[in-house]
N, C-alpha and C positions, 0 to 999 in steps of 0.2 A: 543628920541626914544631908546637910549642905556639903559635907566632905564626901559622903558616898556619891553625890551627884557630880561633885568635881573629879572624882577619880575616874568616872565613867566618860567624862566630857571630851569629845574629840575636837569640837570647835565651840567658841565662846558666841554662839549665834542662837536665835530662837529655835531652828531646827536642831541644832546639836543639843540644847538643853532638853527638848521635847524627846529626842531619841535617847538620851541618857536615862531620862526618867522611865521610858518606856521599856528599856532594857533591864533596868532594876526591877520593874514590876515583873517582866518575864521570868527572871531568874529567882523570883520569890523573895527578894531582899527587902522590897516594899510591898506590903500586902493591902487587900482590901480594908478600907476604913483607915488607913494611916493617914496622918495629917501631914501636909507637905509644908515647907517653910513659907513664910510670907514672901509676897513679890519683892518688897524692899529688903528683906534679910538675905534672900538668895541673890540678889543683884549685887548687894554689898560684897557678899563673900566671894563671888565669882568675878567682880570687877566688871560688870556690864550695867547698862541702863535699865531701869525698871521697865521702859518699854519693851526692851528684848525679852525679859521674863514674862511680862504680860502676852506677848505675842506667842510665846511658847505654851503658856497656859490655853491660849485660844485653840491652838493647833490640838491640844490633847482634849479639850472640852469638844471639839467638833465630833471626836469619835468617841465620846462617852468614856474615857479613860479616867478622867477626874470630874469632881463636881465641886461647885463653890457654894457655900453657905455663909451668910453674914456672921451667924453665931459660931459655927464650927470651923469656918476657914475653908481651905481647899484640901480635899481628901481624894484618895484613890478608890474608885469604884470597883466592884467585883468584876474580875476578868472574864468570868464566864457567866453563869446564870445566877443573877441577883434577884432580889424581891420583884423587880419589874418583869422578870423573864427573859428569855433569849430574844424575843422579838425586838425590843427596844434597844438592843445592842448592835444592831445592824445598820440602819441608815443614819447618815450624818445629819447635823442640824441644819435645816434649810438656809439657804443665803450664806453659809459659812464657807463654801467651797467653789471655786471658779467651775469645775468640771466634776459633777457629781455621777460617779459610776457606782454608787453603793446601793441603789435601789433598781428594781425590775421595772420600772415605768418605761412604757413604750414611748417612742419619738412622737411627740404632738403632730409633727409635719408630716408623718406617715399614716396618722389615722384617718379613716373616711370622714368627710365632713357630715354632720348630722342636719344642718340648715335644709339642704335640699330634699332630705328625707321628711322633715317636718312639714314642708309645703305641700307634700303629696298626700299627707294623711287625710283620710276622708273625714267629713264633718261629723259624722254620726259615731265617732269612737265612744264606747261606753266607759264612762268614768264615774259612774254614779250608783253603782250596785255593791251591797255587801255579801250578796248570796250567789253570784255568779261563780263558775268553777275557777279556781286558782290559776289554771293554764289555759290560755287563749287556744281555741282549736286550731286556728291558722298556724300558731307558732309550734304546737306539739306535732302537726302534720309535717313541717319543716325540720324539727328536730329529729324525728323518726327517720326522715329522708337521710340525715346526716349521721345517725347514731352508728357506731361501729358494731353493733350486734343487735339482734332481735330479742324480743321476750322481755322488755324492760318497762316497768311502770315509770312514768316520767312526770316531774314537776319543775318549777324554776323557784330558786331562792335568791338572796341578795349578794351574789358573788361567790368565788370559790372558797374563801375562807369561812363564810357563812355556812356553806355546804358542808365543809369538813367539821365546824362546830356541831352542826346538827347530826350529822351522821355519827361522830364520837359520842355524843350525847345518847343517841339510841342505842349504839352497839357496845359500848365499853362501861364496865362497872368497876367498882374499885377492886383492885387486886387482879383484874383481868389482864392477860398477857397480849400485847400488840407487837407486831413486827414492823420495822421502819427500815428504810434505806438509811445507810449512815455514809455520807452526811445526808441531811435533809432540810426541809423548809422550818426553820426556827419556830414561827407560831404554832405548827403542827406539834412539836415536842412540847411547848407550853400547854396546849389543849390537853394532851394526853396526861401530864403530870397532874393538870387540875382535876382530871377524871380519876386520878388515883391508879393509873396502868402501870403494869410492869412492862417496861419498854426494853424491846431486844433490838439492836441494830446490826444489820447485814451489810457488808461492803458491797460496792459495785465494780463491775467491770465494763468494758466497752459495749456489752450486749444487755446490761441491766443488772438487776440482783444477783449477787454471786450464788449459783445453785447449791454447791455444797454446803455453804453456811446458811442458806435458807432451808435446805432439807433438815440440817441440825436444829435449827430454830423451831421448826414445826414440831419436834418432840415436846415441846412445851404446852402444845394444845392452846394456840392462839385464838382469840376471837376474830382478828382482823390482821391483813397484812395491808398496810399503807404504802402505796406506789405513786411514783410519777412517771407514767410510761412514756411520755413525749416531752422533749426539752427540760430534763430534770433540773430542778433547781436545788443546789447551785452548780452542778456539773455540767449539764447540758446533754448528758446521756440520753440516748434514744433506744428504748427496750427493742430488741429484735423479735422478729415473728417467731423464732424457734425459742427464745426464751419466754415470751408470753405464753406459748403452748406448753412448755414445760411447768410453768407456774400453776397453769390450769390443772395439770395432771396431779400436782401436789395437794390441791384443795378440793379436787372432786370427791364427793363422798364424805366430807368433813363439814363441820360447822363453821369453819373458817371462811369469812368473806374478804375478798380482795376489793379494797377501796381505791380506785383510780382517780388521781388529782390530775386532769389534763387542762392545767392552768394557762398555758400559752396557746394551745389548739391552733387556730388559723393564723397564728403570727409566725409559725414555724416553716410552713410550706412543705411539710413532709407527712404522710399517712402515718396514722397511728396504729399501732399492733397492740389490740386490747385483749386481756384474758377472757372477757366476755364473749369473745367469739368461740371460745371452746367450753366455758364454764358459766354460762349467763346467770344460773341460779346461785352462783357464788360470787358475783361481781356488782359492786356499785360503783357507778362511773359518774365523774363530775366533769362537766364541759363549760369552761369559762370562756366569756366573750370580751373581757376587759382588755387583754393585750391587743387583740385584733380589731375590735370595734370601738373601743373607748372605756377607760376604768370608770368614769362617771356614770356610765349605764348601770353599773352595780347589779349584774345579772349573771347567773350561771345556771345551767340545766343540770338536774340531778335524776339518775335513772338506776334502777335496780330492782330486787325483788319486791313484789307488791306488798308484802307485810312491812318491810323495811320503809318504802316510801310512803305508804298509807298512814304508818305511825308517826313520820315526820310531819307530813301535812296535817294530821289531827293536832299534833302538839302545837305546831305553828298557829293554828286557829286561836290558841289563847294569847298569842302575842300580835305580830304584824298581820297576820291571817294570810295575805298573800302579797306577791311582788306586783308593783304597780302595773296595771293592764295598759296603761298609757305607754310606759317604759317597753312592755312586750310588744306593743303595737309597732312601736319604733324599731325594736330589734327585728322582728319579721319582716318589716318593709325593707330594712337594710340587707337581710339574708337573702332576700328574693329579688334584689336589685342588681343588676349584671354590672353596672358601674361601680358599685360599692365591692362588689366580689373581686373585680378587677383591681382595685385599689388595695384590698386586703393581700392579693396575691403578690402584688409589686412590693408592698411594705415586707412581706416575709423574704422576698428575694433580696430586698435592700438589707435587712438584718442578717441574712446568711452570708453576703459579701462583706459586712463590716466584721462579722465574728471571725470568718475565715481568714481576713486580711490581717487583723490584729494577732490572732493565734499564729498564723505564719510568721509575722515579724518577731513575736516573742519567742518562738521555737528557734529562729535564726539567731536569736540572742542568748540562747542557752537556757531559755525558761521552760519548764515543764508545764503543758497545758491539757488538760483532759479533753479528748476529742468529744465533739457533740454538736448540738443545734440549738437554736433559740437565743434568748437575749443574755443568758449567763454563761460565765467562763469560770472554771475552779483552776487557780493558778498557784503552783507550789513555790513557796519562799522560804528563806532560811530562817526568819523570824518574824510572824505575822504581825505583831504588835509594832514591832520596829518598821516593818514595810509600811503598814497603815499611817503610822505618824510622819514617816519620811515623804509619802505621797502627799499627805494633807498639808505638809509644809511647802509643797509645789504645787498646791491648788487642785489636787486631784483627790476625789473621795472615793474609797473602796470600802468593802465590808470585811471585817476579820473573820477568819474561818471558824474560830472556836464555837460561836453560838449555833452553827449549823452541825455540829457533831453530836453525837448521843452521849458519848463519854470523853472526858479529857484525853487527849491523845499527844503523842511526840510529833505526829504529822502537823507541818505548818503550811497554811493556805490562806489566800485571799479570795473572796469572790468579786469578779468584774462584771457589771452589767453594762451592755454596750447600747442600750436604747437611746442615750442622748450622746453617742459618740459618732459624730459625722464630720470631724475635721482634726487636723493635727495628729493623725495617726502615727506617724513616724516619731514625733516628739513624745506623745503619750507612751508608746511601745518602749521607747529607750528609757524613759523615767521609771516605768513599771519594772523593766529588767534591772535596772541599777538598784531600786529599792528591793527586788526579790533576792537579789545576791548580796543585800547588805551593804551596798556601796552608797555613798552619797550621790544622788542624782546630780547629773553633770549637765542636763540640758535645762536652760532657762524656761521658766513658766510663763 
């Protein structure tokens, strides 16, 4: 293997070694579970210091490409879906990268402060009951005011992923067909596989799920279509009003439910086009407040047909029973506070400027970027593993595109999340462009 690595080596540096190993993995010459040489043996073979090889190992480990075990040594991880699922292949290890653009975390400096809200909470907030309704009446009123369509039964759960998990458990049985967008959110694919679903991916265009592909997939009699109608992750695609109406026409009169994951919601600054406006009985809608009001609130609203929501509420009574009413009180206070709403709107505008700025710079540098909104960008690259490794070597963490795809594909992408990108846009864009085109980044980190 030392000879294979040396043959691919373009430069005897940590980045060069990491890129060489990455290209061997991409080409299939090194596979999942293969053992890599020891640091000392590879250093001796290449004529470099052990520290140089150790640095290369750290770059590869930061993106989950390799793993080190005292007994087994250093081995290659699965390049796509391993035992741990797709989800764990996306974020880099905390603290290993100077600029982490691999996760969809919002900018903490743009989140509305919770302290002033806590000070305004009234003293008689109920926190002592096991039998009160799971949804505060005041929060329900505010959610209904904001909901994109009528005729939905509502509850709240512990974030968008909790909502997806509970909806999938309710709707999907072993062997059931489910349609998803391709690419899509990796944990969603993990949940569906755990449920034993047959997954059909449909591609996206600038208006949402591709209609001819969706019509063809409907022939399989799916129990659900899972979509992200606003600020799609990873592409940023925003479903148009015409596309939402067309999807509604496909499901009306069928047993198929459209499950809408509105995970970014208020952080986008654009209105949602929901299938529920036209087919409320066929729509389950999830509205998360994590990106707009704070991830640690751990709260999302869930609405849909009475039978579906009532079953989820009853099943939840066997576990956590309800989402903290104190957290609900904090959220409804934030939602009805004009200052907080103004800060949320300003944050959405700031994210939009960042995304447009970076997308414009990358386009000018010859990099293809999917048009869209929100915190995520889908960027075409020559070789996604090589690009991820090269960027990591320059202190920039991004997510590989593979875990977002339903099936292995020749298309190569990386996902960039702009939540923490508020400086050095010119340098970052140039470094990403070099990595996207398979060039050694020329901008100093």
